[in-house]
N, C-alpha and C positions, 0 to 999 in steps of 0.2 A: 582128394585135395588137388586143386589145379596147380600144375607146375609152371614156373615162369618161362618165358620164351628162351632165356639163356640156357635152361636145362635141355630144351629140345635142340638147340644149336649144338651144344656139347655132344649130344648123342647122335648128331648127324641127321636128325629128323627135320630140321629146318635149315635153310641156307644162312650163312653168315650175312648180316646186312651189308649192303653196298656202301662203301665209305663216301662216295660222291652223293648218294641219296641221303645218307645221314647228315652230311655237311649242308646240303640244300635245306633239309628240315630244320637244322639248327639255325640257319640264317633266317628262315621264315619265322621261327619262334622268336628270335631276337628282335626282328622287325615288329612282330605283333606285340611283344612285351613292351618294347619302346613306345609304340603307338598308344599303348594303354597306360603310359606314365611310369612304367617300371624301368629301373636301371640295373644293369648287371653289376654284381659286386664280387662274384666268383664265377669261374667258367660256366658252371651249370646252375647258377642261382641269380635271381633278379628280385628286387624289392622296390616298394614305392618310396621308401625313405631309409636313412641310416638306422632309425629306430626300429624299422620292420625287418632288418636283417636277422638271420638266425644266429643268436648268440652262441649256442652250443657248437654249431658248425664252425663259426669263426674261431672259437677256442682251439678246435682241432686243427684248422688250417694255419693258425698262428703258432702252433707248437706249445700251447699252454697246457696246464694240468687240468684233468677232469676225472671224475669218479662216476662210473656207470653203475646202475643198480638194476638188478633183475636178470632173468635168464638170457644168456647170450650177450649181456652188456659188456662193453669194452671200457677200460680205464687207462689213464696215462698220468703218471706222476714222476717228475724228475728224470725222465729218460727210461723209466721202466713202464712197460705196457703189459697189461694182463687182460684176460677175458674169462667170463663165467661160462659154466656149462650151459648148453643151449636148451635142453629139454626142461620144461617147468617142473616135472616130477623129480628129476635129478637135482635141480636147484633147491626145491623144497626139502627133499630128503637130506641134503647136505646141511642145510640150515637147522633142520630138526635134530640132526645128530651133533650139532655144535661144531660142524666143520665149515671151512671156507667154501663158498660156491665157485671159487676160481678154478678154471680148468688148466690154464697154462699162462706163462709169462715170458717176456723177453726183455733183456736189458740192451738198449741200443748203444753202440759205440759212438764216440764223438763224430766220426765220419758219417755214420748212418744218420745221426741227428742232423748234420749239415745237409746231407742229401735230401732228407725229408723237408727241411726248412725251405730249400730252394724249390723242390717239387711242389710243395703246397703254397708257399708264399707267392710264387710266380703266377699262380692261378687267380690271385686276388686283384681287384680293380686298382689298388694302390701299388701292386707289384711287390718286388723284393729287392733288398739292397744289393747293388752290383758288387760290392766288396765281399760278399759272401761266396762268390765263385772264384776259383783259381785263375791264374793269368790266362790260361788257354780258354777258359769260359768267357773272360772279358773280351778276348779276340773274337770268339764265336758270337758274342753279343753284337758286336759291330756288324758282322756278316748278316746276322738275323735282322738287324735294322734295314740293311740293304735289300733283303728279301721281303720286307714288308711284314715281318712277324713280330717285331718288337718296336715300340714307340721310340723314335729317335730323340725327341725332346725330353722324355723321361730318362733315357739313358744318359743324356748330358747332365741331368740332375742326380745321377747315381742310382737310378731305379730300373729294374727289369720289369717292364709293363707290356703285356701282350696287346697287340692290335686285334681287331675283329678276326682277321685272317689267322693271326697267331693263336687265338682261342681255338680255332678249328684244329690246330696242329700242336696243341700245348705240350703233349707228351714228347713229341719230336724236338720241340724247342728246348725243353728241359734236358733231354739227352745231349743235345749239342752243347748246352751250357756246362754240363757235368762231365763230358768226355775228356 
């Protein structure tokens, strides 16, 4: 079985990709997708219309509930997240024995749920409500606008919306908002 490149990077067999090279490739992809009539709706997703957006992924990014079925599937209901055993034989065996195929679960605290809301919501084209970050995050948001990473007009409207440059640094933006 062919291993993904990430496996070889972790083992030191391949070099970690260069951040600047990855950013250049992202910008080229965004330009090509836009020229083809696709619009970004999440940092790593584009679609030709609202109807063509991936409904399952939107549920995940918006913190909604979902129920995964099958080996390795993940589920989330009301702040509890669980995942099934990965191997199909183990999954089938558990079902045959009348047991749950769930492997493990975690119950998220209110603060963990807020962190995930900000982390995932900020990645969306419509952004995330500014009032979901603490006072320090609101101060950081103004600085992020000045650095060209958040949309200033959206911030005035109470939304945290990434600019194109902000999409390249989305994780760092969220860290600033949540520190």
